[in-house]
Legacy VTK file of the C-alpha trace (Angstrom):
# vtk DataFile Version 3.0
C-alpha trace
ASCII
DATASET POLYDATA
POINTS 269 float
-14.248 16.899 18.675
-13.777 14.617 15.721
-11.496 14.059 13.319
-11.350 11.613 10.291
-7.862 10.987 8.297
-7.301 9.397 5.189
-4.812 9.331 2.694
-3.263 7.887 -0.600
-6.520 7.353 -2.426
-4.390 7.227 -5.804
-7.251 7.725 -8.316
-8.924 4.450 -6.664
-12.787 5.852 -6.265
-14.960 3.156 -5.285
-12.605 2.639 -2.094
-12.763 6.922 -1.457
-16.523 6.363 -2.038
-17.043 3.773 0.757
-14.667 5.507 3.116
-16.916 8.834 2.540
-19.704 6.981 3.363
-18.089 5.457 6.529
-17.129 8.687 7.623
-20.450 10.297 7.087
-22.036 8.320 9.345
-19.249 8.594 11.836
-20.086 12.197 11.426
-16.711 14.025 12.572
-16.144 17.446 13.200
-13.244 17.821 10.560
-12.050 15.704 7.644
-8.378 15.726 6.381
-6.884 14.096 3.111
-3.488 13.673 3.713
-2.243 13.918 0.496
-1.662 11.505 -2.746
-5.433 11.546 -3.746
-4.452 11.386 -7.578
-1.570 9.143 -9.638
-0.583 5.388 -9.400
-4.511 4.486 -9.750
-7.095 4.389 -12.751
-9.435 7.064 -12.006
-7.677 10.520 -10.730
-10.054 12.906 -12.344
-13.238 10.956 -10.880
-11.384 11.016 -6.508
-10.232 14.665 -7.343
-13.517 15.892 -8.277
-15.553 14.087 -5.224
-13.107 15.515 -2.833
-13.922 18.901 -4.267
-17.520 18.333 -3.813
-17.384 16.969 0.008
-18.568 19.795 2.027
-15.646 21.028 4.474
-12.877 18.513 3.618
-9.341 19.767 3.646
-6.827 18.058 1.789
-3.268 18.698 1.766
-0.343 17.793 -0.601
1.113 14.721 -1.132
4.335 13.391 -3.416
2.311 11.971 -6.049
0.337 15.563 -6.708
3.739 17.012 -6.717
5.536 14.188 -9.447
1.882 15.219 -11.657
2.667 18.870 -11.629
6.089 17.906 -12.352
5.792 15.381 -15.603
3.649 17.100 -17.563
5.455 16.243 -20.673
5.732 12.402 -22.242
8.674 10.968 -20.548
10.557 8.038 -19.530
8.677 4.609 -18.782
8.606 5.409 -15.486
6.837 8.613 -15.030
4.175 7.482 -18.064
2.008 7.043 -14.791
2.061 10.858 -13.917
2.065 11.874 -17.435
-1.068 9.899 -17.573
-2.734 11.683 -14.642
-1.569 14.606 -15.580
-3.662 14.605 -19.025
-6.736 13.192 -17.118
-6.701 15.875 -15.082
-7.257 17.965 -17.972
-5.951 21.411 -17.418
-6.972 21.069 -13.228
-3.205 21.210 -12.272
-3.085 24.494 -10.830
-5.619 23.664 -7.738
-3.423 20.461 -6.967
-0.428 23.119 -6.850
-2.257 25.438 -4.359
-2.259 22.363 -1.596
-0.941 23.400 1.670
2.088 20.656 2.575
0.954 20.596 6.372
-2.173 21.552 8.424
-2.725 21.936 12.169
-5.977 21.567 14.114
-6.594 22.292 17.850
-8.752 20.504 20.211
-10.757 22.260 23.240
-7.651 22.706 25.386
-5.636 23.875 23.023
-3.390 21.245 22.043
-2.853 20.748 18.838
-2.198 18.039 16.017
0.194 18.248 13.273
-0.997 16.881 9.825
1.782 15.738 7.118
1.422 13.559 4.062
4.566 11.664 5.209
6.579 13.641 8.041
7.265 17.359 8.768
10.403 16.559 6.429
8.874 16.346 3.456
6.232 14.632 1.533
8.555 11.523 0.555
9.863 11.317 4.101
7.699 7.968 5.588
7.190 7.381 9.146
7.056 3.645 10.009
6.068 2.030 13.044
9.147 -0.232 14.043
11.508 3.009 13.268
13.817 3.973 16.306
12.242 6.446 18.575
14.820 8.518 18.150
14.350 8.735 14.224
10.863 9.922 14.388
11.618 11.966 16.939
13.467 14.027 14.424
10.308 13.129 11.460
7.708 15.190 13.865
9.498 18.306 14.422
7.923 20.003 17.413
6.362 17.407 19.229
2.360 18.622 19.441
0.030 16.117 21.273
-0.708 14.261 17.909
0.944 14.080 14.530
-1.298 12.347 11.564
0.424 10.972 8.532
-0.093 8.512 5.603
2.278 8.194 2.652
3.909 4.544 3.648
0.293 2.515 2.954
1.139 0.801 6.423
-1.004 2.036 8.939
-0.189 2.380 12.690
-0.733 3.961 16.202
2.150 4.705 18.346
3.180 6.865 21.374
6.626 8.816 21.103
6.893 10.637 24.398
4.275 13.057 24.677
3.250 12.782 21.034
0.743 10.553 19.437
1.554 9.251 16.177
-0.792 7.935 13.535
-0.526 6.431 10.310
-4.035 6.655 8.681
-2.973 3.975 5.970
-3.840 4.225 2.531
-7.206 4.364 1.137
-6.953 3.052 -2.498
-3.817 0.991 -2.051
-2.731 -0.467 1.409
0.265 -2.514 1.421
-0.571 -4.431 4.935
-2.199 -7.583 2.999
-5.642 -6.160 3.793
-7.373 -4.958 0.566
-9.856 -2.781 2.528
-9.382 0.702 2.515
-7.816 2.188 5.487
-8.543 5.585 7.549
-8.100 6.807 10.922
-10.935 8.342 13.156
-9.291 10.665 16.008
-11.093 11.995 18.796
-10.380 14.205 21.626
-12.534 12.562 24.403
-11.861 12.603 28.342
-9.136 15.361 27.933
-6.768 13.705 25.496
-5.924 12.395 22.183
-7.437 8.839 21.072
-7.335 7.108 17.497
-7.845 3.938 16.024
-7.415 2.724 12.426
-10.648 2.044 10.386
-11.105 -0.954 7.838
-13.530 -0.426 4.883
-14.756 -3.109 2.459
-15.428 -1.832 -0.950
-16.102 -2.967 -4.270
-12.503 -4.717 -5.618
-14.112 -5.608 -8.748
-15.006 -2.443 -9.897
-11.765 -0.920 -9.407
-9.855 -3.758 -11.461
-12.644 -3.237 -14.014
-11.753 0.467 -13.924
-7.616 -0.565 -14.232
-8.461 -2.347 -17.220
-11.210 0.004 -18.841
-9.505 3.499 -18.079
-6.375 2.795 -20.238
-4.334 3.169 -17.141
-2.699 -0.550 -18.077
-1.450 0.607 -21.297
1.121 2.512 -19.884
3.427 0.134 -19.561
5.403 -1.734 -16.876
5.344 0.779 -14.189
1.734 0.594 -14.502
1.810 -3.128 -14.330
3.533 -2.943 -11.094
1.128 -0.387 -9.559
-2.132 -2.845 -10.679
-0.213 -6.250 -8.742
0.843 -3.917 -5.697
-2.641 -2.932 -5.259
-4.095 -6.599 -6.275
-2.224 -7.862 -3.534
-2.391 -5.141 -1.111
1.648 -5.639 -0.506
4.798 -3.534 -1.496
5.950 -3.839 -5.077
6.793 -1.131 -6.348
9.257 0.157 -3.603
10.986 -3.248 -4.130
11.673 -3.009 -7.564
12.984 0.200 -7.659
15.413 -1.151 -5.178
16.306 -4.408 -6.977
15.966 -3.571 -10.384
15.484 0.210 -11.607
19.994 0.260 -11.030
20.346 -2.729 -14.028
17.634 -0.587 -16.055
19.758 2.454 -15.604
22.952 0.579 -16.152
21.603 -1.018 -19.286
21.966 -4.427 -18.380
17.913 -4.993 -19.138
15.433 -2.743 -20.533
12.371 -1.762 -18.062
9.550 -3.984 -19.632
12.035 -7.273 -19.135
13.196 -6.167 -15.967
9.436 -5.969 -14.452
7.957 -9.380 -16.717
11.099 -10.663 -14.646
10.378 -9.452 -11.331
6.653 -10.245 -11.222
7.588 -13.833 -12.675
10.193 -13.754 -9.033
6.982 -13.375 -7.100
4.560 -15.632 -8.766
2.326 -12.628 -10.170
2.123 -13.833 -13.868
LINES 1 270
269 0 1 2 3 4 5 6 7 8 9 10 11 12 13 14 15 16 17 18 19 20 21 22 23 24 25 26 27 28 29 30 31 32 33 34 35 36 37 38 39 40 41 42 43 44 45 46 47 48 49 50 51 52 53 54 55 56 57 58 59 60 61 62 63 64 65 66 67 68 69 70 71 72 73 74 75 76 77 78 79 80 81 82 83 84 85 86 87 88 89 90 91 92 93 94 95 96 97 98 99 100 101 102 103 104 105 106 107 108 109 110 111 112 113 114 115 116 117 118 119 120 121 122 123 124 125 126 127 128 129 130 131 132 133 134 135 136 137 138 139 140 141 142 143 144 145 146 147 148 149 150 151 152 153 154 155 156 157 158 159 160 161 162 163 164 165 166 167 168 169 170 171 172 173 174 175 176 177 178 179 180 181 182 183 184 185 186 187 188 189 190 191 192 193 194 195 196 197 198 199 200 201 202 203 204 205 206 207 208 209 210 211 212 213 214 215 216 217 218 219 220 221 222 223 224 225 226 227 228 229 230 231 232 233 234 235 236 237 238 239 240 241 242 243 244 245 246 247 248 249 250 251 252 253 254 255 256 257 258 259 260 261 262 263 264 265 266 267 268
């Protein structure tokens, strides 16, 4: 049996289309999207429609679907991309609310794979490759034969006790310094689960044009952080949140000033 796992598309339609073509050529039995189809990117409605049109694809809930469901009115600058995504989806958010938080898939011998967006503990509890084994044991819960996740945008494969842990990375916004889309191919072969991370080149220029032509970059400083994170395939948003958001909340600096200075520090503007 063959399983394709992709996650964290984040409204990047050219990346999604390239990954889907690669998956189709591989011909898996099951394809699962591990959440975050929408938000943080220029083509949320197009990505959602594309995935809905794929026969047999299964989708689970990610934290960015939760954000879109939560921010249905204009709010602070931080949440403007979520509200914009809500508007772009044009009434389709009920389908997001209906997404399951997890899936369990079985191999022919009955051994199971649990699929989450981030971990068994929630949609924002990311599993990292270098985390202590004890921490990962708590994150995967009941310790099935395989756990597949996304969320961190950092792909890896790691054995923890009897569980193979696979983070499929991000299809639309990788953060491991490789701009190519990422997904995972998982097989049940010779009596065991086997996995590999696949990287897929796509039309970066079209995604860049989508960012500029969709109106996404008019959403303000958070959109600037998201765009530059996509552009360099390296974390930008989380470092800003850790370093700068407390200063903004304390009134020491405006968000626009903070983001501009932060991007200048990184040499991105």
